[in-house]
Backbone as CSV, one residue per row, in Angstrom:
resi,resn,N_x,N_y,N_z,CA_x,CA_y,CA_z,C_x,C_y,C_z
1,MET,-38.845,-38.096,16.860,-38.971,-35.654,16.720,-38.885,-34.862,17.485
2,LYS,-38.072,-34.204,18.253,-38.483,-33.532,18.869,-38.896,-32.959,19.485
3,SER,-39.475,-32.773,20.931,-41.070,-31.841,20.756,-40.875,-30.643,21.015
4,ARG,-41.830,-29.532,21.075,-42.224,-27.885,20.695,-42.883,-27.700,21.514
5,HIS,-41.917,-26.917,22.315,-43.062,-25.974,22.827,-43.813,-24.969,23.476
6,PHE,-44.126,-24.186,24.548,-44.703,-23.183,24.057,-45.059,-22.375,25.087
7,LEU,-42.947,-21.614,25.738,-42.530,-21.863,27.291,-42.904,-20.052,27.132
8,THR,-42.367,-18.871,25.431,-42.960,-17.099,25.895,-43.174,-17.415,24.590
9,LEU,-44.111,-15.960,23.687,-44.639,-15.498,22.870,-42.460,-16.234,21.868
10,LEU,-41.294,-16.362,22.146,-40.617,-16.280,21.125,-39.876,-17.609,20.737
11,ASP,-41.114,-18.293,21.521,-40.777,-20.354,20.423,-41.454,-19.746,19.187
12,LEU,-42.302,-19.155,19.550,-43.029,-18.634,18.468,-41.911,-18.036,16.676
13,SER,-41.865,-17.976,15.392,-41.905,-16.941,14.902,-43.404,-15.756,14.476
14,SER,-42.550,-15.250,13.877,-44.342,-13.104,13.322,-44.924,-14.679,12.873
15,ASP,-44.447,-15.109,11.714,-45.924,-15.496,11.422,-46.190,-16.382,11.854
16,GLU,-46.018,-17.299,12.719,-46.870,-18.527,13.528,-47.644,-17.990,13.591
17,PHE,-46.665,-16.607,14.391,-48.280,-15.680,16.051,-49.239,-15.574,15.330
18,GLN,-49.332,-14.820,14.468,-50.039,-14.688,12.983,-50.859,-15.015,12.672
19,ALA,-50.067,-16.404,11.981,-51.464,-17.587,11.630,-52.315,-18.260,12.743
20,LEU,-52.040,-18.270,14.251,-52.446,-18.860,15.198,-53.498,-18.077,15.291
21,ILE,-53.251,-16.873,15.232,-54.125,-15.438,15.325,-55.705,-15.492,14.818
22,GLN,-55.288,-16.141,13.692,-55.950,-16.281,12.334,-56.703,-17.869,12.173
23,ARG,-55.892,-18.293,12.405,-56.881,-19.601,13.021,-57.939,-19.955,14.714
24,ALA,-57.566,-19.335,15.454,-57.928,-18.727,16.458,-59.504,-18.367,16.464
25,ILE,-59.172,-17.422,14.828,-60.735,-16.511,14.824,-61.437,-16.909,13.981
26,GLU,-61.395,-18.542,13.584,-62.152,-19.073,12.982,-61.989,-20.202,12.777
27,LEU,-61.754,-20.606,14.706,-62.058,-22.178,15.019,-63.155,-21.452,16.101
28,LYS,-63.643,-20.422,16.566,-64.016,-19.522,17.597,-65.599,-19.284,16.150
29,SER,-65.434,-18.807,14.721,-66.465,-19.607,13.888,-67.204,-20.502,13.508
30,SER,-66.574,-21.829,14.141,-66.482,-22.673,13.577,-67.862,-23.291,13.887
31,ASN,-68.777,-24.190,13.485,-70.098,-25.070,14.033,-69.647,-25.977,14.045
32,ASP,-68.335,-26.818,13.008,-68.838,-28.393,13.053,-68.324,-29.338,13.679
33,LEU,-68.847,-29.895,14.663,-68.737,-30.494,15.321,-68.554,-31.572,15.622
34,GLU,-67.543,-32.024,14.574,-67.484,-33.330,14.479,-65.835,-33.415,14.002
35,TYR,-65.742,-32.106,14.368,-63.919,-32.178,14.139,-63.223,-31.614,15.182
36,GLU,-62.683,-32.827,15.501,-61.690,-33.618,16.971,-60.220,-33.940,16.209
37,PRO,-59.660,-33.235,15.897,-58.619,-33.476,15.692,-57.113,-34.587,17.204
38,LEU,-57.911,-33.886,18.545,-56.821,-35.036,19.216,-57.823,-35.435,20.427
39,ARG,-58.472,-36.326,19.422,-59.282,-37.306,20.064,-58.508,-38.377,20.378
40,ASN,-58.509,-39.047,21.479,-57.771,-39.396,22.234,-56.825,-39.185,22.769
41,GLN,-56.322,-38.147,22.822,-54.828,-37.067,23.571,-55.490,-37.105,25.006
42,VAL,-54.874,-36.271,25.606,-54.684,-36.352,27.131,-53.805,-35.421,27.066
43,LEU,-53.923,-33.997,27.585,-53.498,-32.897,28.215,-53.115,-32.951,28.994
44,GLY,-52.298,-33.176,30.244,-51.838,-33.149,31.725,-51.703,-32.047,32.303
45,MET,-52.400,-31.962,32.813,-52.644,-29.731,33.424,-52.304,-29.960,35.213
46,ILE,-50.831,-29.196,34.812,-50.148,-29.479,36.728,-50.729,-27.718,37.623
47,PHE,-51.318,-27.407,38.453,-51.133,-26.640,38.758,-50.824,-26.321,39.910
48,GLU,-49.747,-25.355,39.858,-49.237,-24.856,41.618,-49.989,-23.500,41.797
49,LYS,-50.646,-22.079,40.899,-51.121,-21.487,40.874,-52.369,-22.323,40.633
50,SER,-53.670,-21.023,41.708,-55.440,-21.586,41.678,-55.148,-20.616,40.230
51,SER,-56.433,-20.270,39.355,-56.666,-20.579,38.747,-58.214,-20.503,38.301
52,THR,-59.054,-19.579,37.081,-61.011,-19.752,37.297,-60.084,-19.341,35.503
53,ARG,-59.073,-18.565,34.452,-60.029,-19.062,33.038,-58.534,-20.090,31.621
54,THR,-58.152,-19.858,33.103,-56.437,-21.043,32.728,-57.080,-22.462,32.587
55,ARG,-57.444,-23.160,34.377,-58.683,-24.673,33.894,-59.474,-24.254,33.249
56,ILE,-60.583,-23.619,33.017,-61.810,-23.853,32.106,-61.126,-23.441,30.640
57,SER,-60.798,-22.931,30.459,-60.139,-22.643,28.624,-59.768,-23.679,28.468
58,PHE,-58.382,-24.602,28.561,-58.088,-25.363,28.802,-58.694,-26.553,28.526
59,GLU,-59.509,-27.327,29.618,-60.662,-28.326,30.108,-61.157,-27.996,28.978
60,ILE,-61.718,-27.040,28.634,-62.809,-27.079,27.134,-62.046,-27.572,25.415
61,GLY,-61.441,-26.468,25.879,-60.432,-27.158,25.014,-60.299,-28.107,24.299
62,MET,-59.738,-28.561,24.912,-59.481,-30.638,24.582,-60.027,-31.299,24.709
63,ILE,-61.847,-30.870,25.350,-63.355,-31.444,24.961,-63.720,-31.883,23.821
64,GLN,-63.248,-30.227,23.332,-64.465,-29.346,21.817,-63.184,-30.218,21.067
65,LEU,-62.320,-29.955,21.162,-61.824,-31.231,20.638,-60.388,-32.026,20.199
66,GLY,-62.277,-32.600,20.559,-62.238,-34.412,20.903,-61.644,-35.531,21.732
67,GLY,-60.697,-35.150,22.857,-59.540,-35.527,24.156,-60.016,-34.954,24.835
68,ASN,-58.952,-34.840,26.720,-59.489,-34.741,27.282,-58.540,-33.724,27.986
69,ALA,-58.701,-34.033,29.665,-57.671,-32.518,30.161,-57.483,-33.719,31.545
70,ILE,-56.349,-33.707,32.668,-56.635,-34.373,33.898,-55.853,-33.516,35.003
71,PHE,-56.876,-32.709,35.711,-55.426,-30.951,36.782,-55.159,-32.113,37.109
72,LEU,-54.213,-31.809,37.674,-53.233,-32.230,39.109,-53.067,-31.002,39.031
73,SER,-53.235,-30.705,40.978,-53.088,-29.809,41.925,-51.289,-30.122,42.564
74,PRO,-51.041,-29.314,43.287,-49.298,-29.511,43.597,-49.475,-31.447,45.063
75,ARG,-51.522,-31.514,45.321,-51.492,-32.340,46.300,-51.865,-33.348,45.209
76,ASP,-51.895,-33.912,44.251,-52.274,-34.674,43.663,-51.148,-35.403,42.518
77,THR,-50.186,-34.839,42.790,-48.999,-35.488,42.656,-46.936,-35.247,43.340
78,GLN,-46.725,-35.430,43.332,-45.151,-35.134,43.481,-44.553,-34.626,43.886
79,LEU,-45.295,-33.793,42.952,-44.080,-33.018,43.287,-44.414,-31.091,44.006
80,GLY,-45.358,-31.863,44.864,-45.592,-30.821,46.026,-44.845,-32.047,47.387
81,ARG,-44.015,-33.085,46.897,-43.446,-33.422,48.057,-41.918,-34.069,47.515
82,GLY,-40.744,-33.376,47.035,-39.994,-32.955,46.575,-39.280,-33.549,45.428
83,GLU,-39.816,-34.416,44.807,-39.645,-34.671,43.669,-39.162,-34.373,43.287
84,PRO,-37.784,-34.245,42.624,-37.468,-33.959,41.611,-38.414,-34.119,40.342
85,LEU,-38.230,-32.439,39.861,-38.342,-32.318,38.762,-38.438,-33.475,37.277
86,GLU,-36.883,-33.065,36.452,-36.808,-33.808,35.623,-37.410,-35.754,36.345
87,ASP,-37.734,-35.855,36.670,-38.728,-37.755,37.290,-38.861,-37.191,37.248
88,SER,-40.353,-36.040,37.692,-41.646,-36.541,37.424,-42.080,-35.512,36.024
89,ALA,-41.708,-34.926,35.165,-41.575,-34.397,34.008,-41.227,-36.201,32.703
90,ARG,-40.263,-36.368,33.222,-39.954,-38.013,32.443,-40.699,-38.754,32.239
91,VAL,-41.811,-38.604,33.670,-43.341,-39.741,34.283,-44.213,-39.008,33.540
92,ILE,-44.900,-37.925,33.898,-45.653,-37.685,33.485,-45.996,-37.458,32.354
93,SER,-45.030,-36.787,30.450,-44.722,-36.864,29.207,-44.613,-37.841,28.947
94,SER,-44.273,-38.722,29.875,-45.100,-40.853,29.261,-45.526,-41.395,29.029
95,MET,-47.103,-40.479,29.871,-48.340,-41.113,29.668,-49.396,-40.194,29.395
96,VAL,-49.038,-38.610,29.252,-49.424,-38.292,28.250,-49.248,-37.127,27.324
97,ASP,-50.173,-36.601,26.211,-49.656,-36.252,24.922,-49.021,-34.758,24.407
98,CYS,-49.931,-33.506,25.752,-49.194,-32.570,26.170,-49.295,-32.073,27.254
99,ILE,-48.707,-31.345,28.209,-48.336,-30.657,29.536,-48.863,-28.698,29.078
100,MET,-49.649,-28.763,30.471,-50.046,-27.348,30.571,-49.262,-26.931,32.142
101,MET,-48.685,-26.231,32.347,-47.647,-25.878,33.529,-48.689,-24.571,34.209
102,ARG,-49.112,-24.181,35.088,-48.917,-22.903,35.912,-48.583,-22.950,37.160
103,THR,-47.389,-22.279,36.834,-46.646,-22.747,38.285,-45.746,-21.063,38.457
104,HIS,-44.731,-20.786,39.629,-44.021,-20.272,40.482,-43.447,-18.996,39.025
105,ARG,-42.427,-19.992,39.446,-40.671,-19.691,39.216,-41.095,-19.818,37.461
106,HIS,-40.414,-19.511,36.703,-41.088,-19.524,35.797,-39.368,-20.662,34.704
107,ASP,-37.672,-20.926,35.601,-36.960,-21.596,35.612,-37.759,-23.267,35.911
108,THR,-38.827,-23.354,36.721,-39.498,-24.900,36.784,-40.142,-25.556,35.412
109,VAL,-40.760,-24.206,34.704,-41.383,-24.595,33.245,-40.782,-24.800,32.551
110,ILE,-39.598,-24.223,32.064,-38.154,-24.334,32.014,-37.197,-26.440,31.956
111,LYS,-37.870,-26.375,33.301,-36.602,-27.801,33.311,-37.497,-28.258,32.376
112,PHE,-38.565,-28.641,33.572,-39.669,-29.193,33.019,-39.865,-29.688,31.280
113,ALA,-39.794,-29.095,30.297,-40.062,-28.691,29.207,-38.331,-29.616,28.515
114,GLN,-37.455,-29.335,29.345,-35.763,-29.779,29.106,-36.351,-31.376,29.881
115,TYR,-36.905,-31.712,29.883,-36.926,-33.132,30.138,-37.962,-33.663,29.865
116,SER,-39.061,-32.965,29.092,-40.657,-33.701,28.811,-40.022,-34.019,26.952
117,LYS,-40.325,-35.405,27.450,-40.671,-36.255,25.745,-42.184,-35.037,25.716
118,VAL,-42.761,-34.646,25.810,-44.302,-34.208,24.547,-44.714,-31.977,24.746
119,PRO,-45.343,-31.699,24.505,-44.577,-30.667,24.112,-45.251,-30.258,25.856
120,VAL,-44.801,-28.660,26.336,-44.779,-27.941,27.400,-45.908,-26.592,27.372
121,ILE,-46.239,-26.636,27.713,-46.800,-24.796,27.399,-46.783,-24.182,28.851
122,ASN,-46.577,-23.539,28.812,-46.578,-22.060,29.434,-48.098,-21.581,29.942
123,GLY,-48.744,-21.649,30.973,-49.821,-21.483,31.747,-50.267,-20.514,32.107
124,LEU,-48.896,-20.041,33.037,-48.067,-18.659,33.890,-47.087,-19.022,34.587
125,THR,-46.635,-18.117,34.245,-45.479,-18.540,35.765,-44.758,-16.576,36.348
126,ASP,-44.041,-16.406,37.065,-43.999,-15.225,37.085,-42.998,-14.100,36.349
127,ARG,-42.741,-15.032,35.361,-42.052,-13.571,34.150,-42.474,-14.299,33.034
128,PHE,-43.936,-15.291,32.491,-44.558,-14.456,31.399,-46.260,-15.398,31.793
129,HIS,-46.176,-13.653,30.654,-48.072,-15.365,30.477,-48.395,-15.394,28.606
130,PRO,-47.459,-16.001,28.425,-47.421,-15.879,26.806,-49.486,-16.179,26.211
131,CYS,-49.801,-17.774,27.260,-51.703,-17.360,26.803,-52.273,-16.421,26.596
132,GLN,-52.182,-15.404,27.423,-53.358,-14.535,27.747,-52.365,-14.243,26.439
133,LEU,-51.726,-13.628,25.793,-51.005,-12.437,24.238,-51.506,-13.326,23.890
134,LEU,-51.892,-13.966,23.066,-53.147,-15.267,22.339,-54.162,-14.573,22.504
135,ALA,-54.810,-14.370,23.612,-56.593,-14.265,23.431,-56.515,-12.841,23.301
136,ASP,-55.850,-11.791,23.865,-55.823,-10.224,23.870,-55.296,-10.132,22.311
137,MET,-54.469,-10.681,21.637,-54.378,-10.360,19.922,-55.578,-10.937,19.445
138,GLN,-55.609,-11.296,19.900,-57.092,-12.367,19.086,-57.854,-11.066,19.055
139,THR,-57.938,-10.542,20.033,-59.768,-9.792,21.106,-59.198,-8.804,19.697
140,TYR,-57.919,-8.175,19.934,-58.037,-6.305,18.593,-57.645,-6.911,17.780
141,PHE,-57.383,-7.802,16.514,-57.938,-8.305,15.514,-58.930,-8.116,14.996
142,GLU,-59.991,-9.192,16.561,-61.343,-9.104,15.691,-61.214,-7.654,15.898
143,HIS,-61.521,-6.900,16.680,-61.967,-5.673,16.617,-61.930,-4.823,15.684
144,ARG,-60.363,-5.263,15.175,-59.901,-4.100,15.125,-58.212,-4.192,13.295
145,GLY,-58.666,-5.818,13.848,-57.640,-5.471,11.987,-56.851,-5.731,12.885
146,ASP,-55.358,-5.864,12.001,-53.514,-6.002,12.245,-53.011,-4.777,12.774
147,ILE,-52.193,-4.916,13.944,-51.761,-4.386,15.190,-50.904,-3.702,14.825
148,ALA,-50.552,-5.019,13.646,-48.903,-4.069,12.850,-49.287,-1.980,12.835
149,GLY,-47.381,-1.029,13.909,-48.247,0.054,13.201,-48.865,0.784,14.245
150,LYS,-49.552,0.044,14.897,-50.715,0.539,15.887,-49.510,1.202,16.821
151,THR,-50.818,1.636,18.712,-49.666,2.607,19.927,-50.116,0.902,20.977
152,VAL,-49.396,0.793,21.008,-49.883,-0.026,22.903,-49.723,0.680,23.988
153,THR,-50.962,0.908,24.825,-49.745,1.520,26.005,-49.769,0.250,27.532
154,TRP,-49.460,-0.363,27.788,-49.107,-0.610,29.099,-49.583,-0.105,30.887
155,ILE,-50.256,0.062,31.668,-49.905,0.728,32.960,-50.679,-0.534,33.389
156,GLY,-49.367,0.191,34.929,-48.940,-0.870,36.038,-47.844,-1.371,36.373
157,ASP,-48.109,-3.360,36.652,-46.962,-3.237,37.448,-45.880,-3.820,35.348
158,GLY,-44.731,-3.856,36.602,-43.923,-4.799,34.658,-43.536,-5.505,35.336
159,ASN,-44.556,-6.692,35.356,-44.976,-7.842,35.532,-44.742,-8.891,35.058
160,ASN,-45.258,-10.191,34.328,-45.567,-11.101,34.050,-46.546,-10.398,32.563
161,MET,-47.015,-10.169,32.749,-48.134,-9.361,31.363,-47.284,-8.278,30.526
162,CYS,-46.749,-7.986,31.458,-46.198,-6.730,30.957,-44.710,-7.150,30.194
163,HIS,-44.446,-8.213,30.673,-43.601,-8.920,29.378,-43.150,-9.576,27.930
164,SER,-44.712,-9.701,28.414,-45.247,-10.383,27.945,-45.306,-9.715,26.372
165,TYR,-46.135,-8.349,26.911,-46.543,-7.283,25.756,-45.823,-7.256,25.088
166,ILE,-43.909,-7.193,25.596,-42.789,-7.156,25.640,-42.363,-8.014,23.802
167,ASN,-42.553,-9.093,23.739,-42.547,-10.290,23.138,-43.224,-10.010,22.289
168,ALA,-44.846,-9.733,22.713,-45.033,-9.241,21.705,-45.116,-7.687,20.384
169,ALA,-44.736,-7.318,20.907,-44.609,-5.635,20.726,-43.671,-6.519,19.327
170,ARG,-42.226,-6.936,19.670,-41.389,-7.744,18.741,-41.701,-8.657,17.943
171,LEU,-42.097,-9.124,17.885,-42.990,-10.674,17.208,-43.771,-9.462,16.297
172,LEU,-44.864,-8.622,16.545,-46.187,-8.461,16.111,-45.942,-6.453,15.825
173,ASP,-44.449,-6.221,15.229,-44.917,-4.354,15.401,-45.236,-4.219,15.268
174,PHE,-45.833,-3.895,17.093,-46.326,-2.864,17.895,-45.956,-1.790,18.107
175,GLU,-46.039,-0.252,18.672,-45.469,0.147,19.465,-46.547,-0.138,21.104
176,LEU,-45.088,0.270,21.522,-45.174,-0.562,23.474,-44.862,0.298,24.146
177,ARG,-45.346,1.517,24.635,-45.277,1.895,26.290,-45.817,1.298,26.724
178,ILE,-44.950,2.047,28.358,-44.961,1.483,29.788,-44.961,2.763,30.198
179,ALA,-46.202,2.382,30.696,-45.351,3.940,32.203,-45.660,2.654,33.560
180,CYS,-45.413,2.781,34.503,-44.712,1.934,35.799,-44.012,2.945,36.965
181,PRO,-44.593,2.448,38.202,-43.558,3.766,39.100,-42.422,3.007,39.099
182,LYS,-42.066,3.968,39.830,-40.291,4.105,39.285,-40.012,2.642,40.983
183,GLY,-39.428,2.181,40.048,-39.446,0.798,41.105,-39.755,-0.835,40.834
184,TYR,-40.935,0.073,39.528,-41.714,-0.897,39.596,-42.004,-1.811,38.121
185,GLU,-40.473,-1.643,37.507,-40.119,-1.216,35.553,-39.922,-2.843,35.189
186,PRO,-40.559,-3.252,33.800,-39.682,-4.659,33.792,-38.390,-4.758,33.662
187,GLU,-38.194,-6.052,33.517,-37.164,-6.714,33.709,-35.736,-6.191,32.868
188,PRO,-34.650,-5.068,32.730,-34.490,-4.248,32.105,-33.249,-5.138,30.778
189,GLU,-32.630,-5.912,30.347,-32.769,-7.078,29.684,-34.031,-7.457,28.683
190,LEU,-35.024,-8.093,29.012,-36.109,-7.925,28.237,-36.413,-6.304,27.445
191,PHE,-36.488,-5.419,28.148,-36.916,-4.092,28.061,-35.999,-3.642,26.206
192,ALA,-34.446,-4.140,26.339,-33.092,-3.408,26.096,-33.707,-4.468,24.749
193,ALA,-33.843,-5.808,24.497,-34.023,-6.671,23.613,-34.931,-6.065,23.134
194,ALA,-36.604,-5.692,23.361,-37.334,-4.959,22.078,-35.990,-3.458,21.335
195,GLY,-35.727,-3.465,22.561,-34.851,-1.920,21.230,-36.292,-0.825,21.077
196,GLU,-36.723,-0.465,19.809,-36.960,1.241,19.532,-39.110,1.030,20.647
197,ARG,-38.689,-0.666,19.370,-40.729,-0.659,20.415,-40.918,-0.916,21.141
198,VAL,-40.238,-0.410,22.302,-40.477,0.138,22.753,-40.313,1.376,24.194
199,THR,-41.124,1.924,24.811,-40.328,2.927,25.652,-41.322,2.870,27.162
200,LEU,-40.593,3.181,28.132,-40.555,3.770,29.601,-40.719,4.835,29.374
201,MET,-42.687,4.655,30.608,-42.278,5.671,31.188,-43.031,5.986,32.643
202,HIS,-43.109,7.102,33.087,-43.641,6.816,34.705,-44.400,7.670,34.389
203,ASP,-45.508,7.831,33.584,-47.088,9.292,33.798,-47.833,8.770,32.528
204,PRO,-48.903,7.783,33.553,-49.831,7.274,33.077,-50.534,8.296,31.330
205,MET,-50.745,8.800,31.761,-51.453,10.054,30.390,-50.636,9.869,29.655
206,ALA,-49.087,10.442,29.292,-48.858,10.905,28.604,-48.313,9.688,27.729
207,ALA,-48.378,7.899,28.589,-47.914,7.247,27.774,-49.753,6.546,26.963
208,ALA,-50.712,6.672,27.413,-52.052,6.654,26.255,-51.805,7.670,25.689
209,GLU,-51.599,8.852,25.140,-51.633,9.656,24.391,-51.941,8.900,22.892
210,GLN,-53.011,9.450,22.334,-53.479,8.303,20.808,-53.071,7.338,21.022
211,SER,-53.809,5.952,22.010,-53.407,5.002,22.357,-54.004,4.204,21.679
212,ASP,-53.944,3.099,21.064,-54.753,2.380,19.516,-55.370,1.423,21.128
213,LEU,-54.204,0.929,22.010,-54.641,-0.128,22.864,-54.711,0.439,24.243
214,VAL,-55.829,0.241,26.189,-55.131,0.092,27.018,-54.936,-0.918,27.599
215,THR,-54.136,-1.153,28.830,-54.762,-2.157,29.137,-53.202,-2.215,30.328
216,THR,-53.797,-3.136,31.049,-53.679,-3.757,32.754,-53.736,-4.204,33.424
217,ASP,-53.168,-4.371,34.595,-53.599,-5.949,35.628,-53.531,-5.397,37.031
218,VAL,-53.634,-6.337,37.849,-53.777,-6.398,39.206,-51.965,-5.358,40.252
219,TRP,-52.247,-4.353,40.949,-51.045,-3.784,40.881,-50.298,-5.002,42.274
220,ALA,-51.508,-6.113,42.002,-50.928,-6.798,43.357,-50.800,-8.845,43.195
221,SER,-50.208,-8.869,42.363,-51.104,-10.514,41.414,-50.044,-11.252,42.610
222,MET,-50.537,-12.645,42.252,-50.842,-14.003,43.299,-49.182,-14.044,43.405
223,GLY,-49.590,-13.511,45.422,-48.174,-14.136,45.743,-47.328,-12.437,46.881
224,GLN,-48.187,-11.609,46.009,-47.681,-10.537,46.392,-48.761,-10.037,46.984
225,GLU,-49.508,-10.344,47.997,-50.058,-9.964,48.767,-49.872,-8.907,49.687
226,ALA,-48.482,-9.423,50.631,-47.689,-9.064,51.900,-47.797,-7.530,50.943
227,GLU,-47.378,-7.085,49.690,-47.094,-5.911,49.530,-47.427,-5.163,48.807
228,GLN,-48.884,-5.141,49.765,-51.112,-4.666,48.923,-50.894,-3.506,49.166
229,GLN,-50.502,-3.465,50.861,-50.592,-1.772,50.975,-49.341,-0.860,50.622
230,GLN,-47.608,-1.038,50.216,-46.693,-0.771,49.735,-47.421,-0.767,48.330
231,ARG,-48.120,-1.550,48.291,-48.558,-1.323,45.718,-48.987,-0.279,45.690
232,MET,-50.405,-0.221,46.455,-51.324,0.869,46.213,-50.563,1.980,46.463
233,GLU,-50.559,2.609,47.077,-49.395,4.041,47.732,-48.615,3.513,46.320
234,ALA,-47.779,3.286,46.023,-46.753,3.992,44.643,-47.579,3.372,43.034
235,PHE,-48.972,2.927,42.811,-49.497,2.469,42.373,-51.170,3.900,41.859
236,ARG,-51.007,4.265,43.057,-52.418,4.700,43.172,-52.321,6.208,42.022
237,HIS,-51.413,6.755,40.848,-51.718,7.870,39.810,-51.702,6.735,38.758
238,PHE,-51.760,5.100,39.187,-51.721,4.716,37.951,-52.819,3.894,37.275
239,GLN,-53.996,4.193,37.679,-55.696,3.718,37.394,-56.044,4.332,35.822
240,VAL,-56.729,3.891,35.261,-56.695,3.498,33.847,-58.129,4.032,33.977
241,ASP,-58.500,5.545,34.036,-59.789,5.692,34.139,-60.399,6.606,33.406
242,ARG,-61.503,7.617,33.020,-61.752,7.843,32.114,-61.228,8.684,31.815
243,THR,-60.448,9.582,32.564,-59.112,10.673,31.589,-58.405,10.044,30.920
244,VAL,-58.227,9.067,31.680,-57.134,8.162,30.923,-56.959,7.550,29.447
245,MET,-58.347,7.398,29.379,-59.025,6.836,28.202,-59.047,7.779,26.941
246,ARG,-59.685,8.894,27.745,-59.613,10.147,26.482,-58.843,10.563,25.968
247,ASN,-57.491,10.549,26.700,-56.704,10.629,26.072,-55.638,10.365,25.577
248,ALA,-56.153,8.546,24.784,-55.914,7.795,24.097,-56.409,8.206,23.074
249,ALA,-56.320,7.685,21.745,-57.568,7.209,20.472,-59.146,7.604,21.388
250,PRO,-59.745,7.469,20.520,-60.649,7.429,19.798,-61.302,6.563,19.568
251,ASP,-61.414,5.228,19.248,-61.843,4.420,19.080,-60.702,3.691,20.449
252,ALA,-59.553,3.680,20.695,-58.929,3.033,21.943,-59.562,1.418,22.487
253,LEU,-59.419,0.706,23.258,-59.968,-0.047,23.022,-59.886,-0.627,24.458
254,PHE,-60.094,-1.096,25.245,-58.962,-1.571,26.868,-59.442,-2.609,27.073
255,MET,-58.342,-3.776,27.669,-58.191,-5.354,28.065,-57.120,-5.513,29.015
256,HIS,-58.465,-5.929,29.973,-57.911,-6.341,30.586,-58.037,-7.984,31.358
257,CYS,-56.360,-8.819,31.831,-56.505,-10.082,31.903,-57.190,-10.909,32.950
258,LEU,-58.065,-10.386,34.453,-58.974,-10.459,34.597,-57.653,-11.111,35.498
259,PRO,-58.773,-11.750,36.578,-59.951,-10.896,37.660,-59.003,-9.466,37.651
260,ALA,-60.280,-8.720,37.972,-59.712,-6.835,38.013,-60.023,-6.633,39.412
261,HIS,-60.316,-5.790,39.337,-60.918,-4.440,40.711,-61.054,-4.047,40.597
262,ARG,-61.700,-3.313,40.216,-62.302,-2.007,40.328,-62.424,-1.028,41.423
263,GLY,-61.964,-0.041,40.772,-61.850,0.887,41.998,-59.913,1.114,42.432
264,GLU,-59.173,-0.255,41.713,-58.178,0.153,42.311,-56.615,0.735,40.717
265,GLU,-57.082,-1.033,39.941,-55.901,0.168,39.151,-56.711,0.202,37.332
266,VAL,-58.327,-0.360,37.566,-58.658,-0.122,36.246,-60.416,0.866,37.111
267,SER,-60.551,1.940,36.926,-62.042,2.529,37.204,-63.509,1.294,36.313
268,ALA,-64.249,1.320,37.679,-65.375,1.148,36.900,-66.869,0.895,36.035
269,ASP,-66.189,2.452,35.777,-66.481,2.851,34.207,-66.052,2.900,33.092
270,VAL,-64.654,1.882,33.431,-63.605,2.096,32.463,-64.635,0.669,31.933
271,ILE,-63.703,-0.474,33.048,-63.993,-2.212,32.332,-65.454,-2.884,32.221
272,ASP,-66.176,-1.020,32.630,-67.585,-1.981,32.373,-68.313,-0.821,31.291
273,GLY,-67.131,-0.744,30.989,-67.702,0.629,29.917,-67.728,0.483,28.193
274,PRO,-67.765,1.145,26.825,-67.856,0.880,25.622,-67.241,0.371,25.222
275,GLN,-66.361,0.540,25.746,-63.931,0.625,24.829,-63.671,-0.916,25.344
276,SER,-64.551,-1.738,26.764,-63.745,-2.496,27.609,-64.359,-3.438,26.375
277,VAL,-63.369,-5.276,25.884,-63.775,-5.633,25.318,-63.165,-6.818,26.339
278,VAL,-63.050,-6.662,27.514,-62.443,-8.022,28.233,-63.095,-8.898,28.549
279,TRP,-64.347,-8.887,28.103,-65.879,-10.163,27.320,-65.061,-11.008,27.149
280,ASP,-64.562,-10.110,25.565,-64.166,-10.465,24.468,-63.656,-11.627,24.561
281,GLU,-62.131,-11.269,25.608,-60.621,-11.384,25.393,-60.297,-12.866,26.545
282,ALA,-61.473,-12.438,27.894,-61.016,-13.593,28.420,-61.930,-14.641,27.388
283,GLU,-63.484,-14.748,26.407,-63.319,-16.179,26.041,-62.473,-16.742,25.216
284,ASN,-61.885,-15.576,24.612,-60.791,-15.995,23.311,-59.614,-16.640,24.013
285,ARG,-59.489,-16.770,25.172,-58.981,-17.409,26.038,-58.831,-19.564,25.176
286,LEU,-60.063,-19.711,25.397,-60.786,-20.686,25.092,-60.387,-21.107,23.599
287,HIS,-60.185,-19.864,22.972,-59.937,-20.250,21.393,-58.877,-20.006,20.701
288,ALA,-58.125,-19.150,21.197,-56.229,-18.783,20.964,-56.072,-20.295,21.993
289,GLN,-55.781,-20.860,22.525,-55.704,-22.477,23.151,-55.934,-23.321,22.091
290,LYS,-56.755,-23.451,21.893,-57.340,-24.805,21.588,-56.961,-24.393,19.911
291,ALA,-56.139,-23.088,19.246,-55.186,-22.675,18.212,-54.017,-23.318,18.549
292,LEU,-53.545,-22.406,19.544,-52.321,-23.498,20.353,-52.014,-25.532,20.325
293,LEU,-53.519,-25.200,21.241,-53.622,-27.239,21.865,-53.083,-27.832,19.338
294,GLU,-53.901,-27.047,18.349,-53.550,-27.636,17.306,-52.140,-27.479,16.934
295,PHE,-51.674,-26.461,17.226,-50.283,-26.332,16.258,-49.752,-27.155,16.846
296,LEU,-49.608,-27.471,18.008,-48.222,-28.153,18.434,-48.600,-29.628,17.906
297,LEU,-49.955,-30.149,19.016,-50.350,-32.136,18.484,-50.863,-32.375,16.958
298,VAL,-51.442,-31.117,16.162,-51.501,-32.233,15.293,-50.271,-31.642,13.891
299,ALA,-49.843,-33.328,13.440,-49.234,-33.102,12.839,-49.495,-32.501,11.131
């Protein structure tokens, strides 16, 4: 039987995405310490990019489901020494039950999955961050119910998080407004594929108007440090502050995938304020990924 991979949200159907959200909520509230469906199973975690939440959430998730996780940095494998990716995929997947990769190029995780005998999970690439969207959508459902028909505003870079929000809008049927500086738009083909669900804007105040959820990310992601000053100038009018949030719906939520830079992409009074659900959002990485691991590994 061919393995099921999770490389982007579009590897799920709308019904499967909804079911994963509900299952994550159930697992979060469960006190069944004897539920160990992944007993004796091992997750191989391959990290080419550093991480806090991704490593902790996947490792603890496997432990709580009865399994184990192995952390592999570039120093720990032949991936950093020139071994062909397909060879590493064949070897590693012959010994573990699932693989999570946090890497730079999205093509890397695609190729690894092509040669893997077991499910491969995208823990983050330069194009997509689907695991974070599982947690974000779980958080919204917990606080406000179904997101279908709601309005979500993305303010900032057209990056991997923005791309994943575009895919989420397609699957969960919400309106997504993207406010970004000119020259920092999301990939045109991804934007076009979403059709009328997604609108591109360059004014964060207009984009946030009566929005149900406002979300953002750092202005310079890992690997973009050399662009820091250029990006600071380009994004200086794209901070999510109290003025922006006041333009959103009165009960609008604020999310950020973290780590956050207070005073840059978000003001301190927003991320630490009453509309912020970033700490629930961060914790939900654990519960959403447990639901994902169960989905991929439990027959």
